N, C-alpha and C positions, 0 to 999 in steps of 0.2 A: 961831792954834792954826796957822795954816802953811800953804799949798800940797799938800806934799809932794814939793818939787823940792829939788837940792843949794843952791840960796844961798835960797829959804824951806820948811826944811822942816815937817814936821806935830812939835808941841811935846806935849809927852804929860806931864800935871802929876798924872794920880788916873785911876785903874781905869775910870773913862767915857771919858775920850780914848786910852784902850788901844782897850777894847770902838768904841767909833769909826772909828780905825787900822784895825784889824782890819776892818772893815764899808769903808772907803775902798776898801782889796785888797780883799775879797770882790765890789764892786761894779766893781773895774776888765774892762776892755774888750780889755785885752792878756791871755790867758794869761803873760806874765810881767812880773809886779807889780814896775813901775821905781821905787814910791816911797820915801822920805827921811822918817825919821821922829828923833828923839831925845830920850831920857828925862830931864823936869825935875825931880823927884819920885822918892823911892822910893813904891811899892807895894805893897801891904798885898793880898793876894788873896783873902785871909781861905776859901780853902780850898774856895771856889764853883767850880764845874765851868767848866772854861774852853773854849772853841769857838776849837781853832788859828788862828794867823791864817797864811790859805792853805791852807785843807784841801782833800786829797786824798776826794773823793768815789765815788761811781760818776755824780754827777751833775754837781758841779763838781770844775773842775783848774785850782785858782791855783799860780805858783811865783816864790814871793818870789824878787827880783833885786833888789830895792835896797841902800839902807844904814840902816841899825837902829843908832843909836848910843845906849847904855843911860848914856853921861854920867858910869860911875860910878856909877850910881845898882845899888839893890836890886828885884827886886821877889822881893818872900818869900811860901808857903802857894801857889804853882802847884801847885793839880789838875785833870787832864787824865785821864780814863774811856773810851777807844776806845768800850767796850761803851754804856757812857752817852750815848752824843750822839747825837740824834735822827736824823740826817740819817745818821746812818754814818762812818765813813773810819777807816782803821785807821792815819795814817801822825799821829801826834800831838807834843807838845811846845808849845811857847809857840811856835813857828810851826813847822805840816804839813811842808810840803814848800818846801825853797830848791833853789832853783835855784844852780847855780856860779858868777854873779858876783856871789850874794848876802854882803852883809860883816855882820855881827853884831856888835857892837864891843865891851866896855867897860861888858862886862855884869854885873851881880853875880844869879845867881839861891840863896837860899840856902830849904831845905825844901819841895823838890819832889815830887810825888807823879805817876809820869807814869806808865799802861798804856795797851797797843795792841802789836797785832803788829808795829810800825814803832815804837819810840819815845826817846826822847830829849830833855832837858831846854832846849835850846835848840832843838832842830830834829830831827824826824822822820825824814826823808829830805831830804838834799844831793844835788843831780842833777849836772848836769852843766853845763862851761861853752860854750856853742852859738856 
């Protein structure tokens, strides 16, 4: 699966792997999440409620500051609704909050349904480079 470094990126082959990557980011001790990941297959999210990678709530605040290489694969049927997330949060998308250094590239997203105060298909909020 990979360690999440530039030399050894976290490899994502399935929905389950994407969830594991999200949890890896959630459990990062640094508020700027520096991990590297690469999508290795197309993923159908099947309109399951998605909790964004690096969500910001009143309790939790992480900003993705790493690299996510979609490797020209497709994530389809992405559904995220801030009102339906049990922990709340208004910044939603595949990623919730991305810091200015974040690099999300070579990614195709089809059939996304994203609802929230700060919502975007790829990221709900893009921060500044600190």
